[in-house]
Every structure is written in structure tokens, then in C-alpha cells.
C-alpha positions in Angstrom: -13.1 2.1 -1.3 -14.7 0.2 -4.1 -18.0 -1.5 -3.3 -18.3 -2.9 -6.8 -14.7 -4.2 -7.0 -13.9 -7.1 -9.3 -12.9 -10.4 -7.8 -9.4 -9.8 -9.1 -9.1 -6.5 -7.2 -10.6 -8.0 -4.0 -8.1 -10.9 -4.2 -5.2 -8.5 -4.9 -6.1 -6.3 -1.9 -6.2 -9.3 0.4 -3.0 -10.8 -1.1 -0.7 -7.8 -1.0 1.1 -9.0 2.1 0.6 -12.7 1.5 3.5 -14.6 3.2 5.4 -11.4 3.7 7.6 -13.0 6.4 9.2 -15.2 3.7 11.4 -12.3 2.6 12.7 -10.4 5.7 13.7 -6.7 5.2 17.0 -7.6 6.9 18.0 -9.5 3.8 18.3 -6.2 1.9 20.7 -3.2 2.4 19.5 -0.3 4.5 18.4 2.8 2.7 16.0 3.6 -0.1 17.5 1.4 -2.8 17.5 -1.6 -0.5 14.0 -0.9 0.6 12.7 -0.5 -3.0 14.4 -3.7 -4.1 12.8 -5.5 -1.1 9.3 -4.1 -1.9 9.7 -5.2 -5.5 10.6 -8.7 -4.6 7.8 -8.8 -2.1 5.3 -7.8 -4.8 6.5 -10.6 -7.0 6.2 -13.1 -4.2 2.7 -11.9 -3.3 1.6 -12.0 -6.9 3.0 -15.5 -7.5 1.4 -16.9 -4.3 -1.9 -15.3 -5.1 -1.9 -16.7 -8.7 -1.0 -20.1 -7.4 -4.0 -20.1 -5.2 -6.2 -18.6 -7.8 -5.2 -21.3 -10.4 -5.9 -24.0 -7.9 -9.4 -22.6 -7.6 -10.2 -22.4 -11.3 -9.4 -18.8 -12.1 -8.3 -18.2 -15.7 -4.8 -17.1 -16.6 -6.2 -13.7 -17.5 -7.7 -13.3 -14.1 -4.4 -14.3 -12.5 -2.5 -11.9 -14.7 -4.9 -9.1 -13.8 -4.6 -9.8 -10.0 -0.8 -10.1 -10.4 -0.5 -6.7 -12.1 -2.6 -5.1 -9.4 -0.5 -6.6 -6.6 2.7 -5.6 -8.2 1.2 -2.1 -8.5 1.6 -1.8 -12.3 0.0 1.2 -13.8 -0.5 3.1 -10.5 -2.2 6.4 -11.2 -3.3 5.0 -14.6 -5.1 1.8 -13.6 -8.1 2.3 -11.4 -7.7 -1.1 -9.7 -4.1 -0.6 -9.0 -4.8 2.9 -7.6 -7.5 1.4 -5.4 -5.1 -1.1 -3.9 -2.6 1.7 -3.2 -5.3 3.8 -1.7 -6.3 1.0 0.6 -2.7 0.4 1.7 -2.2 4.1 2.4 -5.4 4.3 4.4 -4.5 1.2 6.4 -1.1 2.8 7.2 -2.8 6.0 8.3 -5.4 4.2 10.4 -3.3 1.4 12.0 0.4 2.3 11.8 0.8 6.0 11.6 0.6 6.8 15.3 3.1 4.2 16.3 5.4 5.2 13.4 5.2 8.8 14.4 6.4 8.1 18.0 9.4 6.0 16.8 10.9 8.3 14.2 12.1 11.9 14.0 9.4 14.4 13.1 11.1 15.3 9.8 11.0 11.7 8.7 7.4 11.3 9.7 6.4 14.4 7.7 8.4 13.2 4.7 6.6 9.8 4.8 3.2 11.5 5.1 3.9 13.7 2.1 5.0 10.7 0.1 2.0 8.7 1.1 -0.3 11.6 0.3 1.1 11.9 -3.2 0.4 8.2 -3.9 -3.3 8.5 -3.0 -6.2 9.4 -5.2 -8.3 12.5 -4.3 -11.0 10.2 -3.0 -8.6 8.5 -0.6 -7.2 11.8 0.5 -10.7 12.9 1.4 -11.3 9.7 3.3 -8.0 10.2 5.1 -9.0 13.6 6.3 -12.1 12.1 7.9 -10.1 9.7 10.0 -10.2 10.2 13.8 -6.6 11.2 14.4 -5.3 12.1 17.9 -4.4 15.7 18.4 -0.6 15.1 18.1 -1.0 13.0 14.9 -3.4 15.6 13.4 -0.8 18.3 14.0 1.9 16.2 12.2 -0.5 15.5 9.3 -1.5 19.2 9.0 2.2 20.2 9.0 3.0 17.6 6.3 0.1 18.7 4.1 0.9 22.4 4.5 4.3 21.6 3.0 2.9 19.5 0.1 
């Protein structure tokens, strides 16, 4: 997505799920509110862990703060680095997890998730997503979701 990415962005992308198991989803209530609180706490954890590692390896406080802001997705749609991290996360979902997700959930939920994912992506990431080799059933769901977007 970003061949000339800064070290801070590279670290942030690689750290966005750092020690994710330390905060299980089951510790938060079901539903959107619980999910969003869980994701916020995960972002703080990932950022803190990344900054601890960065500091041990001589990165400045400014670099740590920059990586932390990217990991916590501050300024999404306004900050190019934060948007790149989000684009990468969305493309990974579509590449690795979408098919399995689609088989486990009702079609309406899958379409809703695809629409929400699509809105979070930049135009460049959307173009890259359309180039992915989807199976025929997954492609039909994707097309249906995008037709309603």
C-alpha cells in the first residue's frame, strides 16, 4: 500500500494486533457498544506495547507518539498514515477472513460489514480490493453489498 512508508507507519501496521489475546472480547458486553469499547482498549494496549518496544530500541518520544496515534487510528480519513493502516486492515480482512466470515453469519450481516468496511477504505484500497481473487459466492456478496452502498 505504501512502498515509501515511514518507520513509524511500518511499526504501527505490524503492531496493530500486538498481544491482542491479553484483552479477550469476552470481557466486554455483546453488541456494538461493547465491541467498540473493546477495540478502543485494544488500540491503547497495542500502542503502549509498541511504544515500549520502540523506546527500548532508541526511538524518540516523537516517533513513539506518531506510531501510537496511527495504531489508535487517530485522524482516520485526515491522516494519510492512519488511513494506510486502516486500508491494510480492511484488505487483510477481505483477503484472509471474509470468506470464512461470510459462511458463519447471515447474509444481511455480511453485507452490512462489507459496506462498513468499504466506507472506511480509501479509493486506492477500494481499487485494490476489486482486484482480489474472490470466489464466485464471495464476489456475489461483495457486488450485492457495493450495489447498496
